[in-house]
C-alpha positions in Angstrom: 94.9 101.5 92.6 93.7 104.5 90.7 92.0 106.7 93.3 93.2 107.3 96.8 90.7 106.5 99.5 90.1 106.7 103.2 87.8 103.9 104.3 86.1 103.9 107.7 84.3 101.4 109.9 83.6 101.1 113.6 83.2 98.0 115.8 82.8 97.9 119.6 84.0 101.5 120.0 87.1 101.1 117.8 87.3 103.4 114.8 89.1 101.8 111.9 90.6 104.1 109.2 92.3 102.5 106.2 94.3 104.7 103.9 94.7 103.4 100.3 97.0 104.8 97.6 98.7 108.2 97.6 97.4 110.0 100.6 98.0 113.7 100.0 97.0 117.1 101.3 94.0 117.5 99.0 92.3 114.8 101.1 93.0 116.7 104.4 89.8 118.8 104.7 87.7 115.6 104.2 89.6 113.8 107.0 89.6 116.8 109.3 85.8 117.2 108.9 85.3 113.5 109.7 87.5 113.7 112.8 85.6 116.8 113.9 82.3 114.8 113.6 83.8 112.0 115.7 84.9 114.4 118.4 81.5 116.1 118.5 79.7 112.7 119.0 81.4 111.5 122.0 84.2 111.3 124.5 86.9 108.7 124.1 87.6 106.7 121.0 90.0 104.0 120.2 91.6 104.0 116.8 93.2 101.5 114.5 94.8 103.2 111.5 95.8 101.0 108.6 98.5 102.2 106.2 99.3 98.8 104.7 97.9 100.0 101.3 99.4 103.5 101.5 102.1 104.2 98.8 102.9 107.8 99.9 101.6 110.1 102.6 102.5 113.7 102.9 103.1 115.8 105.9 99.6 117.3 106.0 98.0 113.9 106.3 100.7 112.8 108.8 99.7 115.9 110.8 96.1 114.8 110.9 97.2 111.4 112.1 99.2 113.2 114.8 96.0 115.1 115.7 94.4 111.8 116.5 97.3 110.7 118.7 97.5 114.1 120.4 93.8 114.1 121.3 94.0 110.5 122.6 97.0 111.4 124.7 95.2 114.5 126.1 92.4 112.3 127.3 94.8 109.9 128.9 93.6 107.0 126.8 95.7 104.1 125.4 97.6 105.1 122.3 96.0 104.4 118.9 97.4 101.6 116.9 99.0 102.3 113.5 99.6 99.3 111.2 101.9 99.6 108.2 103.9 97.3 106.0 106.6 99.3 104.3 109.9 99.9 106.0 110.2 103.3 104.4 106.9 104.4 106.0 107.8 102.9 109.4 111.2 104.8 109.3 109.4 108.0 108.4 106.9 107.5 111.3 109.6 106.8 113.8 111.6 109.8 112.6 108.8 112.3 113.3 107.9 110.7 116.7 104.9 108.6 115.9 106.5 105.7 117.9 106.1 107.9 121.0 102.3 108.3 120.7 101.1 105.3 118.6 101.5 101.6 118.9 103.3 100.9 115.6 102.7 97.4 114.2 104.4 95.9 111.2 102.1 93.8 109.0 102.7 91.6 106.0 100.6 93.9 103.9 97.3 92.1 104.4 94.7 94.9 104.7 92.4 95.0 107.8 88.8 94.6 106.9 86.7 96.8 104.6 84.9 100.0 105.3 82.9 102.8 103.6 84.8 105.5 101.9 84.8 109.0 103.4 83.2 111.5 101.1 84.8 114.7 100.2 82.9 117.9 100.1 83.7 121.1 98.2 86.9 122.8 99.6 88.1 126.3 98.9 91.7 127.3 99.0 91.5 129.0 102.4 89.9 126.0 104.0 92.7 123.7 102.6 95.4 126.2 103.7 93.9 126.3 107.2 93.7 122.5 107.4 97.3 122.2 106.2 98.4 124.8 108.8 96.7 123.1 111.7 98.0 119.7 110.6 101.6 120.9 110.6 101.1 122.5 114.0 100.0 119.1 115.3 103.3 117.6 114.0 105.2 120.2 116.0 103.1 119.5 119.1 104.0 115.8 118.7 107.7 116.3 118.8 109.5 119.6 119.2 112.3 118.5 116.8 109.7 118.6 114.1 109.8 122.4 114.3 113.0 122.3 112.2 111.2 120.3 109.6 107.9 122.2 109.4 108.4 125.8 110.7 109.0 127.2 107.2 105.8 125.4 106.0 103.8 127.0 108.9 105.2 130.4 108.2 104.3 130.1 104.5 100.8 128.9 105.2 100.2 131.6 107.9 101.4 134.3 105.4 98.9 133.0 102.8 95.9 133.2 105.1 93.9 136.3 105.6 94.7 138.2 108.8 92.6 136.9 111.7 91.7 133.7 110.0 94.6 131.4 111.2 
């Protein structure tokens, strides 16, 4: 798999997001914009997130997944489902508290359905930094123990943003 992708489809009110390849922070503004659009277009959403074809995922992208779970929890809806195949990814997700806000399901690696790729727009450095900052704050909101892991990242990102922009 050369290029990482986030594929999307929707069926009967369930939003399917499949993450392929190395899912890194440079994809975060695209996913954040997409999630903003979904939130603007309606109330509750059910989510199924497929990480069966994910090789690596960084903390920024994990923070955006945490955002989904945090919003669902705020609405009082059933937790989103997150499907993954690799034990290393499952261990990582449990370690940062995803098992408390997602239904985690192990899968044999068979991907769930197809979808259309999310399209990235132009992103400047400040937008990327703000997205990364917000994503890491979502991880801390998920589990207070995550503060030890990500507080330095948050301080660094806050220091790099112009005053009044964070």
